Backbone as CSV, one residue per row, in Angstrom:
resi,resn,N_x,N_y,N_z,CA_x,CA_y,CA_z,C_x,C_y,C_z
1,MET,0.783,-1.374,0.178,0.089,-0.268,-0.097,0.532,0.776,-0.387
2,SER,0.632,2.293,-0.670,0.936,3.473,-0.864,1.225,4.280,0.679
3,MET,1.934,4.888,0.293,1.874,5.965,1.878,2.140,7.369,1.283
4,LYS,1.607,8.541,2.129,1.711,9.750,1.518,2.315,10.415,2.791
5,ILE,3.380,11.541,2.754,3.954,12.329,3.281,3.315,13.695,3.857
6,ILE,2.932,13.444,5.248,2.187,14.443,5.922,2.769,15.774,6.760
7,LEU,3.989,15.712,7.130,4.994,16.282,8.124,6.399,15.610,7.180
8,VAL,7.211,16.844,7.513,8.537,16.975,7.388,9.183,17.602,8.576
9,ILE,9.993,17.188,9.100,10.366,17.951,10.430,12.477,18.436,9.769
10,SER,12.675,19.443,9.659,14.202,19.818,9.657,14.494,20.228,10.589
11,ASP,16.468,20.474,10.103,17.382,20.515,11.194,17.613,22.070,11.103
12,SER,18.556,22.725,11.779,18.691,23.734,12.395,19.111,24.924,10.565
13,LYS,19.970,23.514,9.516,19.774,24.143,8.456,18.902,24.265,7.323
14,GLY,18.282,23.749,8.211,16.499,23.838,6.457,16.461,22.356,5.891
15,LYS,17.834,21.170,6.530,17.365,20.331,5.586,16.316,19.236,6.547
16,ASN,15.837,18.657,5.048,14.737,17.059,5.877,15.119,16.066,6.531
17,ILE,14.793,16.158,7.683,15.524,14.379,8.136,14.749,13.781,9.499
18,VAL,13.388,14.085,8.904,12.283,13.357,9.322,11.374,13.646,8.252
19,PHE,10.722,12.511,8.179,9.112,12.415,7.965,8.102,11.570,7.839
20,ILE,6.545,11.659,8.121,5.803,11.647,8.726,4.923,10.965,7.851
21,THR,4.433,9.732,7.522,3.130,9.272,6.500,2.280,9.053,7.046
22,ASP,1.398,8.952,6.274,0.407,9.250,6.395,-0.569,7.539,7.467
23,ASP,-0.436,6.818,7.501,-0.128,6.033,8.196,-0.055,5.995,9.664
24,GLY,0.769,6.957,10.258,1.485,7.699,11.165,2.888,6.989,11.953
25,SER,3.522,6.669,10.774,5.029,6.122,11.371,6.346,7.123,10.781
26,SER,7.013,7.179,11.850,8.036,8.280,10.568,9.120,7.319,10.321
27,HIS,10.197,8.073,9.393,11.186,7.744,8.415,12.500,8.542,8.720
28,SER,13.531,7.820,8.752,14.706,9.018,8.881,14.366,9.366,6.862
29,LEU,15.912,10.201,6.557,15.776,10.833,5.111,16.124,9.223,4.239
30,SER,17.091,8.219,5.242,17.388,7.437,4.306,16.287,6.277,4.285
31,GLU,15.489,6.174,5.475,14.329,4.941,5.325,13.281,5.894,4.758
32,ALA,13.479,6.902,4.420,12.234,7.428,3.270,13.326,7.989,1.744
33,ILE,13.626,7.563,1.450,14.296,6.956,0.358,14.514,6.009,0.259
34,LYS,14.751,4.773,0.629,14.299,3.405,0.243,12.797,3.340,0.153
35,LEU,12.087,3.445,0.979,10.975,3.718,0.687,10.112,4.504,-0.773
36,THR,10.828,5.633,-1.089,10.527,6.283,-2.065,10.762,5.315,-3.413
37,ARG,12.392,4.856,-3.419,12.447,3.901,-4.192,11.959,2.662,-4.973
38,ALA,10.961,1.844,-4.111,10.334,1.454,-3.802,9.100,1.629,-3.923
39,GLU,8.961,2.663,-4.210,7.532,2.943,-4.649,6.344,2.820,-3.431
40,LYS,6.964,3.119,-2.491,6.199,2.638,-1.091,5.516,4.011,-0.889
41,ILE,6.135,5.374,-1.470,5.903,6.285,-0.910,5.654,7.272,-2.301
42,HIS,4.482,7.485,-2.150,4.244,8.569,-3.611,3.815,9.902,-3.468
43,GLY,3.966,10.150,-4.786,3.884,12.298,-4.524,5.377,12.852,-4.563
44,VAL,6.325,12.115,-4.615,7.981,12.340,-4.343,8.974,11.785,-5.351
45,HIS,10.151,12.232,-5.171,10.904,11.725,-6.055,12.248,12.285,-5.473
46,ILE,13.267,10.756,-6.164,14.588,11.247,-5.332,15.607,12.253,-5.941
47,VAL,16.354,13.124,-5.555,17.081,14.095,-6.453,18.624,13.441,-5.737
48,LYS,19.478,12.960,-6.708,20.957,12.858,-6.452,22.219,14.164,-6.581
49,THR,22.844,14.996,-5.713,23.470,15.943,-5.289,24.905,15.478,-5.192
50,GLY,26.057,16.508,-5.250,27.143,15.736,-5.055,26.825,16.335,-3.355
51,ARG,26.698,15.787,-2.684,25.950,16.312,-1.230,25.489,14.928,-0.305
52,GLY,24.952,14.453,-1.612,23.539,13.101,-0.801,22.833,13.340,-1.976
53,SER,21.640,12.153,-1.514,20.349,12.555,-2.135,19.138,13.152,-1.401
54,TYR,18.343,13.672,-1.280,17.125,14.478,-1.202,15.844,14.007,-1.613
55,LEU,14.626,13.898,-1.261,13.875,14.208,-1.688,12.621,15.194,-1.985
56,ARG,12.023,15.483,-2.979,11.341,16.762,-3.303,9.916,16.192,-3.837
57,GLY,9.101,16.871,-3.510,7.846,16.835,-4.343,7.535,16.410,-5.819
58,ASN,6.174,15.890,-6.262,6.403,15.671,-7.858,6.179,17.347,-8.486
59,PRO,6.226,17.384,-9.660,5.414,18.478,-10.063,4.404,18.456,-10.496
60,ASN,3.167,19.145,-10.806,1.773,18.875,-11.060,1.103,18.977,-9.576
61,GLU,2.195,18.394,-8.438,1.003,17.929,-7.288,0.126,19.104,-6.700
62,THR,-0.265,19.086,-6.004,-0.879,19.921,-4.826,0.114,21.198,-4.199
63,GLU,-0.577,22.376,-4.112,0.474,22.928,-3.225,0.857,22.048,-1.812
64,MET,-0.188,21.674,-1.109,0.288,20.957,0.138,0.982,19.446,-0.136
65,ASP,0.977,19.168,-1.318,1.858,18.201,-1.408,3.516,18.898,-2.055
66,ASN,4.090,20.116,-1.881,5.108,20.225,-1.471,5.970,20.243,-0.385
67,LEU,6.991,19.641,-0.258,7.533,19.612,1.220,7.999,20.512,2.072
68,ASP,8.081,21.662,0.921,8.556,23.002,1.975,7.248,23.512,2.956
69,GLU,5.659,23.028,2.059,4.958,23.572,2.792,4.352,22.508,4.143
70,LEU,4.736,21.275,4.224,4.564,20.252,4.742,5.708,20.097,6.338
71,SER,6.556,21.198,5.932,8.088,21.146,7.185,8.174,21.952,8.235
72,MET,8.409,21.456,9.402,8.415,22.487,11.028,9.906,21.885,11.046
73,SER,10.289,22.871,11.308,11.744,22.642,12.321,11.584,22.093,13.708
74,ALA,12.847,21.294,13.571,13.201,20.311,14.881,12.788,21.314,16.449
75,ASN,13.596,22.823,16.686,12.950,23.485,17.041,11.587,23.861,17.690
76,HIS,10.547,23.278,16.408,9.590,23.906,16.808,8.708,22.826,17.428
77,VAL,9.268,21.782,17.410,8.678,19.993,17.732,9.167,20.257,19.182
78,HIS,10.350,20.568,19.556,10.780,20.958,20.993,9.937,21.824,21.391
79,LEU,9.859,22.803,21.413,8.824,23.900,21.772,7.809,23.879,21.618
80,SER,6.880,23.196,20.886,5.701,22.339,20.890,5.139,21.798,22.388
81,ILE,6.117,20.765,22.203,6.107,20.323,23.445,6.038,20.879,24.875
82,ARG,7.107,21.612,24.870,7.113,22.318,26.336,5.924,23.419,26.319
83,ASP,5.303,23.855,25.174,4.449,25.061,25.504,3.371,25.305,24.024
84,PHE,2.713,24.369,23.906,1.510,24.173,23.358,0.916,25.662,22.274
85,ALA,1.109,26.454,23.102,0.958,28.009,22.158,2.543,28.061,21.353
86,CYS,3.387,27.737,21.224,4.486,27.881,20.507,3.358,27.656,19.143
87,ILE,2.993,26.433,18.796,2.066,26.299,17.649,1.262,27.396,17.236
88,ALA,0.747,28.338,17.798,0.110,29.576,17.463,1.376,31.004,16.569
89,SER,2.719,30.149,17.046,3.318,31.311,16.154,3.592,31.141,15.199
90,LEU,3.534,29.962,14.688,4.551,29.230,13.445,3.136,30.284,12.021
91,SER,3.516,30.117,11.204,2.605,30.713,9.923,1.230,29.471,10.111
92,ARG,0.283,30.458,9.267,-0.952,29.538,9.106,-0.668,28.353,8.753
93,LYS,-0.226,28.484,6.948,0.356,26.649,6.615,0.906,25.465,7.696
94,LYS,2.181,26.384,8.361,2.841,25.210,9.199,1.982,24.972,10.464
95,ARG,0.804,26.190,10.979,0.046,25.658,12.369,-1.363,24.895,11.878
96,LYS,-1.694,24.707,10.489,-2.084,23.474,9.824,-1.783,22.198,10.024
97,VAL,-0.475,22.474,9.542,0.454,21.062,9.525,0.386,20.683,10.984
98,CYS,0.851,21.352,11.805,1.598,20.831,12.976,0.100,20.270,13.748
99,LEU,-1.021,20.903,13.369,-3.073,20.597,14.238,-3.206,19.503,13.746
100,HIS,-2.730,19.578,12.096,-3.169,18.000,11.801,-2.541,16.614,11.946
101,HIS,-0.902,17.140,11.903,-0.678,16.101,12.532,-0.836,15.420,14.282
102,LEU,-1.276,16.182,15.012,-1.986,16.488,16.217,-3.187,15.221,16.114
103,GLU,-3.865,15.854,15.156,-5.633,15.303,14.707,-5.171,13.386,15.021
104,LEU,-4.300,13.678,13.863,-3.949,12.422,13.573,-3.566,11.261,14.474
105,HIS,-2.782,12.105,15.733,-2.140,11.165,16.417,-3.828,11.071,17.597
106,GLY,-4.037,12.122,17.770,-5.618,12.215,18.369,-6.448,10.975,18.026
107,SER,-6.519,11.137,16.558,-8.226,9.690,16.330,-7.220,8.558,16.643
108,MET,-5.716,8.039,16.701,-5.753,7.016,16.970,-5.900,6.231,18.950
109,ILE,-6.453,7.116,18.705,-6.616,6.936,20.625,-7.887,7.384,21.110
110,GLU,-8.866,8.194,20.244,-10.075,9.354,20.825,-10.887,8.182,21.111
111,GLY,-10.885,6.778,20.582,-11.987,6.236,21.391,-12.018,4.776,22.286
112,ARG,-10.271,5.157,23.202,-10.515,4.813,24.547,-10.963,5.254,25.272
113,GLY,-12.399,6.350,25.353,-12.666,6.468,26.343,-11.687,7.014,27.927
114,ASN,-12.469,6.430,29.457,-11.806,7.138,30.136,-10.143,6.937,29.939
115,ASP,-9.449,6.034,29.401,-8.150,5.841,29.414,-7.260,6.615,28.730
116,VAL,-8.056,7.617,28.096,-7.352,8.987,27.365,-6.936,10.255,28.217
117,ILE,-5.844,10.677,28.364,-5.538,11.905,28.767,-5.395,13.207,27.601
118,TYR,-6.118,14.288,28.434,-6.582,15.301,27.459,-5.991,16.057,27.787
119,VAL,-4.651,16.757,27.500,-3.997,17.878,27.528,-4.677,19.250,26.369
120,GLU,-4.733,20.249,27.133,-5.947,21.251,26.375,-6.337,21.058,25.474
121,GLY,-6.710,20.266,25.320,-8.508,19.712,24.452,-7.868,18.827,23.703
122,HIS,-5.986,18.652,23.312,-5.615,17.334,22.895,-5.706,16.121,23.340
123,PRO,-6.609,14.760,22.438,-6.153,13.445,22.820,-4.654,13.087,22.999
124,LEU,-3.766,13.185,23.959,-2.339,12.949,23.782,-2.203,11.273,23.602
125,ILE,-2.939,10.573,24.972,-2.206,9.547,25.223,-3.163,8.607,26.676
126,THR,-2.730,7.332,25.807,-3.692,6.707,27.462,-2.964,7.209,28.318
127,ARG,-3.541,6.367,29.388,-3.694,6.301,31.100,-2.070,4.404,31.018
128,GLU,-2.960,3.529,30.427,-2.116,2.302,30.202,-0.752,2.702,29.574
129,LYS,-0.327,3.639,28.580,0.615,4.113,28.046,1.683,4.784,29.272
130,VAL,0.778,5.752,29.651,1.563,6.558,30.756,2.443,5.281,31.590
131,THR,0.966,4.296,32.424,2.178,3.849,33.434,3.229,3.433,32.801
132,ALA,2.793,2.016,31.757,3.932,1.922,31.111,5.452,1.872,30.768
133,THR,5.269,3.092,30.649,6.209,4.340,30.412,7.060,4.226,31.356
134,LEU,5.891,4.900,32.265,7.078,5.443,33.791,6.983,3.632,35.382
135,GLN,6.424,2.725,34.965,6.695,2.267,36.280,8.251,1.669,35.825
136,PRO,8.950,0.963,34.497,10.233,0.522,34.877,11.392,2.029,35.866
137,TYR,10.652,3.305,35.672,11.467,3.774,36.327,11.010,4.565,37.667
138,THR,9.946,3.787,37.997,9.260,3.864,39.497,10.958,4.199,40.818
139,LYS,12.020,2.758,40.567,12.759,3.406,41.928,13.869,4.726,41.655
140,ILE,14.067,5.201,40.086,14.752,5.944,39.826,13.630,6.921,40.702
141,ILE,12.436,7.356,40.858,11.821,8.403,40.723,11.464,8.723,41.926
142,LEU,12.077,7.403,42.747,11.550,7.301,44.419,12.778,7.663,45.305
143,ALA,13.952,7.176,44.667,15.299,7.588,44.956,15.585,9.303,45.115
144,ALA,15.336,9.477,43.827,15.842,10.788,43.180,14.589,11.847,44.446
145,ALA,13.701,11.763,44.679,12.506,11.949,45.098,13.403,11.995,46.769
146,LYS,13.474,10.864,47.695,13.854,10.848,48.585,15.565,11.675,48.656
147,GLU,16.295,11.660,47.215,17.958,12.575,47.643,17.488,13.965,47.765
148,PHE,16.216,14.672,47.314,16.198,16.172,46.918,15.027,16.229,47.856
149,SER,14.703,15.924,48.612,14.080,16.217,49.793,12.721,16.438,48.980
150,ILE,12.070,16.359,47.988,10.464,16.356,47.388,9.768,15.451,47.507
151,ASP,8.544,15.803,47.066,7.372,14.857,46.609,7.287,14.164,45.808
152,PRO,7.659,12.512,46.026,7.625,12.026,44.623,6.421,11.950,43.834
153,ASN,5.161,12.123,44.109,3.957,12.298,43.910,3.620,13.755,43.318
154,ILE,4.512,14.547,43.395,5.179,16.166,42.341,5.846,15.663,41.642
155,LEU,6.865,14.831,41.538,7.684,14.872,40.781,7.313,13.487,39.143
156,GLY,6.271,12.587,40.066,5.630,11.599,39.253,4.585,12.303,38.776
157,ALA,3.904,13.696,39.189,2.725,14.304,38.585,3.022,14.818,36.892
158,ILE,4.765,15.711,37.158,5.298,16.511,36.485,5.613,15.382,35.224
159,LEU,5.858,14.329,35.856,6.625,13.582,34.504,5.666,13.043,33.684
160,ILE,4.781,12.453,34.273,3.293,11.938,33.809,2.736,13.367,32.358
161,ASP,2.347,14.113,33.005,2.739,15.712,31.892,3.448,15.694,30.693
162,GLU,4.675,15.688,31.536,6.173,15.446,30.117,5.882,14.582,29.183
163,VAL,5.581,12.999,29.788,5.374,12.315,28.625,4.480,12.112,28.040
164,ALA,3.191,13.088,28.553,1.901,12.971,27.450,1.720,13.711,26.776
165,ARG,2.991,15.074,27.081,2.741,16.241,25.731,3.867,15.885,24.753
166,ALA,4.486,14.865,25.203,5.806,14.418,24.287,5.260,13.336,23.447
167,ALA,3.685,12.765,23.715,3.630,11.571,23.208,3.072,11.649,21.319
168,PRO,2.836,12.561,21.200,2.369,12.834,19.718,3.786,12.325,19.338
169,TRP,5.015,13.284,19.083,6.245,13.572,18.884,7.454,12.453,19.429
170,GLU,6.365,11.191,20.058,7.654,10.615,20.281,8.786,9.735,19.137
171,LYS,8.197,8.941,18.257,8.613,8.498,17.317,9.313,9.193,16.511
172,ILE,9.208,10.367,16.696,9.903,11.865,15.631,10.871,11.964,16.422
173,LEU,10.690,12.100,17.922,12.343,12.441,18.817,12.966,11.698,18.535
174,ASP,13.069,10.276,18.477,13.966,8.758,18.521,14.389,9.548,17.173
175,LYS,13.937,9.952,16.451,15.307,10.477,15.170,15.807,11.587,14.620
176,LEU,15.528,12.400,15.413,15.987,13.741,15.629,17.430,14.001,16.183
177,VAL,18.354,14.353,15.323,19.468,15.252,15.505,19.643,15.942,16.519
178,ILE,19.979,15.770,17.492,19.705,17.451,18.450,21.456,17.936,18.081
179,VAL,20.961,19.406,17.732,22.186,20.217,17.097,22.547,21.322,18.387
180,GLY,22.612,22.280,17.682,22.981,23.958,19.118,21.986,24.385,19.884
181,ARG,20.803,24.028,19.760,19.857,24.047,20.411,18.891,24.363,21.368
182,ASN,18.568,24.946,22.331,18.080,24.425,23.631,16.886,23.818,23.641
183,SER,16.970,22.058,23.217,16.398,21.533,23.190,15.893,21.354,24.206
184,SER,14.863,20.204,24.048,14.291,19.136,25.860,14.516,17.755,25.143
185,ALA,14.398,16.750,26.484,14.914,15.448,25.822,15.043,14.773,27.120
186,GLY,14.715,13.440,27.140,13.954,12.765,27.999,12.965,12.436,28.734
187,ILE,12.951,11.743,29.935,11.497,11.448,29.714,10.856,12.798,30.299
188,ALA,11.280,13.660,31.578,10.789,14.597,32.505,11.636,15.460,31.699
189,GLN,12.002,15.850,30.075,11.780,16.308,29.082,12.469,17.834,29.547
190,VAL,14.021,17.268,30.067,14.778,18.748,30.782,15.424,18.736,29.429
191,THR,15.823,20.089,29.344,16.458,21.113,28.498,17.976,21.897,28.654
192,MET,18.404,21.682,27.509,19.778,21.822,28.318,20.407,23.087,28.869
193,ASP,19.656,23.705,28.945,20.134,24.971,29.649,19.706,24.614,31.169
194,THR,18.477,24.486,31.243,17.929,24.147,32.416,19.074,23.218,33.350
195,ALA,19.539,22.462,32.749,20.557,21.249,33.033,21.992,22.271,33.360
196,LYS,22.267,22.827,32.230,23.803,24.309,32.728,23.523,24.699,34.580
197,ASP,21.860,25.336,34.279,21.801,25.918,35.223,21.539,24.964,36.491
198,VAL,20.582,23.911,36.625,20.812,22.900,37.836,22.229,22.664,38.322
199,ILE,23.251,22.496,37.455,24.524,22.347,37.128,25.571,23.142,38.153
200,LYS,25.785,24.606,37.329,26.205,25.776,37.877,25.470,26.272,39.174
201,SER,24.171,25.756,39.752,24.067,26.101,40.875,24.317,25.201,41.765
202,GLY,24.182,24.590,41.724,25.178,23.174,42.624,24.407,22.170,43.017
203,TYR,23.148,22.120,42.582,22.219,21.116,43.225,22.487,19.451,42.520
204,TYR,23.004,19.356,40.981,22.987,18.356,40.037,24.000,18.240,39.712
205,ASN,24.994,17.523,39.670,25.957,16.833,39.090,26.502,15.866,38.623
206,PRO,26.150,15.242,37.342,26.321,13.929,36.772,27.339,13.339,36.788
207,ASN,28.510,13.896,37.143,29.793,13.397,37.081,30.793,14.332,37.283
208,HIS,31.111,14.415,38.873,31.909,15.245,39.041,33.693,15.069,38.634
209,SER,33.700,14.015,37.909,35.347,13.292,37.191,34.823,14.643,35.610
210,ASP,34.303,15.037,35.192,33.992,15.539,34.179,33.783,16.728,34.753
211,LYS,35.499,17.090,33.906,35.976,18.484,34.229,35.277,19.687,33.326
212,LYS,33.920,19.170,32.364,33.593,20.322,30.995,32.169,20.647,32.530
213,LEU,32.008,19.816,33.574,30.471,20.537,34.016,31.090,20.874,35.402
214,THR,32.124,21.110,35.454,32.146,22.134,37.146,31.518,23.485,37.310
215,PRO,30.591,23.641,38.150,30.214,25.563,37.738,30.568,26.130,37.876
216,GLU,32.218,26.053,37.393,32.562,27.410,36.616,32.916,27.614,35.462
217,ILE,33.151,26.144,34.973,32.823,25.980,33.430,32.108,25.886,32.706
218,ILE,30.651,25.499,33.647,29.803,24.468,32.424,28.908,25.632,31.641
219,HIS,29.258,27.119,32.105,28.748,28.381,30.564,29.458,28.032,29.185
220,LYS,30.472,27.408,29.657,31.262,27.166,28.052,31.242,26.032,27.580
221,THR,30.499,25.095,28.056,30.283,23.850,27.724,28.941,23.523,26.622
222,SER,29.333,23.056,25.629,28.349,22.813,24.512,26.717,22.065,25.035
223,ARG,25.731,22.290,24.610,24.511,21.838,24.657,24.849,20.299,24.704
224,ARG,25.259,20.101,23.296,25.542,18.821,22.979,26.567,17.899,23.757
225,HIS,27.432,18.453,24.746,28.075,17.813,25.654,27.111,17.325,26.896
226,ILE,26.482,18.083,26.989,25.213,17.676,28.690,24.278,16.709,28.120
227,TYR,23.994,17.304,26.605,22.909,16.163,25.959,23.004,14.667,26.789
228,ASP,24.226,14.466,26.322,24.517,12.902,26.501,24.383,12.428,28.003
229,TYR,24.160,13.582,28.952,24.131,13.252,30.342,21.969,13.088,30.744
230,VAL,21.899,14.502,29.925,20.725,14.145,30.138,19.226,13.571,29.087
231,ILE,20.137,12.366,28.404,19.297,11.961,27.711,18.902,10.813,28.631
232,GLN,20.089,10.224,29.524,20.300,8.877,30.082,19.079,8.932,31.353
233,PRO,18.133,8.158,31.527,16.937,8.319,32.719,17.595,8.659,34.005
234,HIS,18.982,7.805,34.499,19.257,8.278,35.585,19.256,9.107,35.904
235,HIS,19.790,10.616,34.796,20.231,11.126,35.284,19.427,13.009,35.018
236,ASN,18.529,12.218,34.126,17.407,13.095,33.430,16.735,13.301,34.879
237,ILE,16.141,12.150,35.435,15.161,12.491,36.334,15.202,13.048,37.682
238,ARG,17.105,12.757,37.646,17.420,13.722,38.931,17.878,14.525,38.371
239,PHE,18.075,15.273,37.212,17.967,16.505,36.600,16.543,17.457,36.987
240,ALA,15.290,16.784,36.487,13.835,17.294,37.463,13.593,17.779,38.546
241,SER,14.397,16.645,39.538,14.138,16.698,40.819,14.800,17.547,41.583
242,ALA,16.256,17.444,41.267,16.850,18.940,41.668,16.546,20.253,41.278
243,ARG,15.548,20.427,39.742,15.348,21.645,39.396,13.987,21.667,40.287
244,ILE,13.156,20.605,41.291,12.251,20.980,41.389,12.657,21.592,43.205
245,ARG,13.502,20.702,43.500,14.312,21.452,44.691,14.899,22.906,45.301
246,GLN,15.578,23.131,43.495,16.122,24.354,42.903,15.050,25.214,43.499
247,THR,14.188,25.287,42.623,12.744,25.683,43.113,11.658,26.414,44.130
248,ILE,11.717,25.295,45.017,10.961,25.592,46.152,12.254,26.237,47.124
249,ASP,13.462,26.243,47.117,14.328,26.854,47.658,14.489,27.922,47.440
250,TYR,14.265,28.241,45.667,14.417,29.856,45.269,12.906,30.804,46.068
251,TRP,12.054,29.884,46.107,10.694,30.893,46.450,10.564,30.798,48.016
252,GLU,11.484,29.896,48.962,11.339,29.491,50.327,11.433,31.196,51.147
253,HIS,11.958,32.582,51.071,12.404,33.610,51.508,10.663,33.997,51.191
254,ALA,9.721,33.628,50.276,8.618,34.661,50.337,7.183,33.265,50.542
255,VAL,6.953,32.284,50.276,6.255,31.300,50.409,6.994,29.761,50.332
256,ASN,6.350,28.417,51.100,6.868,27.661,50.839,5.739,26.966,50.119
257,ILE,6.386,26.265,49.167,5.623,25.999,48.264,6.206,23.572,47.610
258,SER,6.672,23.615,49.072,7.471,21.954,48.614,6.016,21.446,48.320
259,GLN,5.091,21.560,48.812,3.094,20.749,49.403,2.856,21.628,47.746
260,LYS,3.029,21.870,47.296,2.018,22.723,46.125,2.579,21.962,44.592
261,PRO,1.563,21.127,44.795,2.467,20.589,43.059,1.777,21.195,41.919
262,ASP,0.521,22.361,42.053,0.405,23.481,41.386,0.658,24.291,40.938
263,ILE,1.885,24.870,41.906,3.033,25.685,41.463,3.884,25.240,40.734
264,LEU,3.959,23.983,41.934,5.756,23.545,41.298,5.116,23.036,39.768
265,GLY,4.366,22.551,39.456,4.015,21.976,37.657,3.952,23.400,37.116
266,THR,3.389,24.335,37.595,3.179,25.373,36.387,4.655,26.104,36.440
267,LEU,5.654,25.935,37.245,7.030,26.417,37.490,7.665,26.274,36.279
268,TYR,7.588,24.454,36.878,8.339,23.533,35.985,8.674,23.651,34.353
269,SER,7.389,24.467,33.871,7.259,24.808,32.441,7.639,25.372,32.571
270,GLN,7.618,27.288,33.168,7.873,28.336,33.370,9.425,28.892,33.445
271,GLY,10.058,28.228,34.257,10.693,28.588,34.950,10.911,29.160,36.473
272,LEU,11.769,29.491,37.234,11.918,29.739,38.698,11.090,30.743,38.934
273,GLY,10.571,31.432,37.803,9.607,32.575,38.089,9.864,33.752,39.086
274,ASP,8.892,34.378,39.662,8.960,35.839,40.364,8.192,35.280,41.738
275,PRO,9.261,35.091,42.941,8.424,34.220,44.156,7.640,35.818,44.666
276,LYS,5.993,35.139,44.940,5.314,35.911,45.504,4.311,35.694,47.057
277,ALA,4.039,35.615,47.205,3.474,35.084,48.521,2.401,34.344,48.224
278,HIS,1.526,34.997,47.107,-0.066,34.408,46.825,0.198,34.052,45.415
279,PRO,1.334,33.208,44.701,1.274,32.281,43.478,0.152,32.153,42.524
280,THR,-0.081,31.587,41.465,-1.407,31.798,40.988,-1.437,30.448,39.963
281,PRO,-1.750,29.284,40.049,-0.959,28.124,39.356,-1.708,28.320,37.638
282,SER,-0.796,27.935,36.563,-1.741,27.706,35.449,-2.548,27.132,35.293
283,ASP,-3.128,26.719,34.248,-4.266,25.192,33.728,-3.116,24.430,33.555
284,ARG,-1.699,24.129,33.682,-1.042,23.303,33.009,-0.501,22.673,34.519
285,GLY,-0.255,23.630,35.371,-0.216,23.603,36.958,-0.902,22.754,37.664
286,LEU,-2.530,23.434,37.378,-3.695,22.780,38.187,-3.629,21.148,37.536
287,GLN,-3.587,20.959,36.148,-3.941,19.636,35.438,-3.121,18.745,36.329
288,ILE,-1.753,19.403,36.838,-0.456,18.316,37.346,-1.230,18.296,39.031
289,ALA,-1.823,18.880,39.291,-1.950,18.748,40.778,-3.306,18.120,41.006
290,GLU,-4.941,17.982,40.079,-5.931,17.867,40.144,-5.846,16.449,39.146
291,GLU,-5.195,16.534,38.518,-4.879,14.610,37.905,-3.909,13.890,37.686
292,PHE,-3.241,14.237,37.565,-1.353,13.496,37.556,-1.112,13.677,39.140
293,TYR,-1.088,14.363,40.017,-0.437,13.897,41.252,-1.554,11.996,41.943
294,SER,-3.034,12.281,41.814,-3.709,10.909,42.209,-3.517,9.638,41.171
295,PHE,-3.382,10.017,39.851,-2.796,8.957,38.842,-1.429,8.519,39.237
296,PHE,-0.427,9.200,39.666,1.187,8.962,40.137,0.821,7.924,41.144
297,GLN,-0.159,7.892,42.174,-0.386,7.474,43.008,-0.823,6.010,42.974
298,GLU,-1.123,5.960,41.817,-1.810,4.718,41.326,-0.558,4.298,40.414
299,ILE,-0.197,4.771,39.744,0.984,3.909,39.372,2.013,3.465,40.694
300,LEU,1.869,3.779,41.359,3.122,3.596,41.903,2.762,2.156,43.008
301,LYS,1.280,1.907,43.454,0.416,0.773,43.878,0.958,-0.292,42.760
């Protein structure tokens, strides 16, 4: 059965590197070229240059079959995971492509009833899939929460939120090459700059023998070097825990937020924030507190 490309992800240089087809699968450039050569992807053809081969939309196809019209950057994928509002900043055509991908992903799970988790109106993942994703890491989560003296259920609730938001892009993320931008990675979607700040502030260092990770040098260390640590679940979850601890300490002079999952859930995605006596949670923070906190307790059982 012939497939059609419905979304293309490009790198920082504008090169198309991941192709999503209308069956919901994703393919690297080399995989997409092989499928095109085998006539399993239609509407495109292979172009060979001195720098290698790439795909181009066929002449006389509709405007939306032009691969440039179907393309969004890897950076926008990462930004969309961190905040759906980023989608609104895309051009009309790119926004339409992105939303179509979310709708296609949602259509595959929407019929699962109460098992489906909705975030900002989008059906993103099933509770069953979240449970299967987090259960292998429960020991790490509990150990990390104890290490940084935070509520493990708050940590777990934030992880549920991050896993859900990354779900539509999961197969794409596996194929993306991390370059220089402040991308997020891992189960906790830790950004490279957040990891740097956590190290610089002395809250967590994944490898004390690595001279590039000292608080004095970390600002010069490349994001690519940090990524090699952040992507490991053992470190990823501890970076998240350290960030939560750092946020609690940062707010301590104004208010104790250590037992406020709605505020910590809000700040985890927004940054350390501006400490005040009466902080207001975002809708995201409220969902973390009201839905995901108890859900993680169920996962632990």
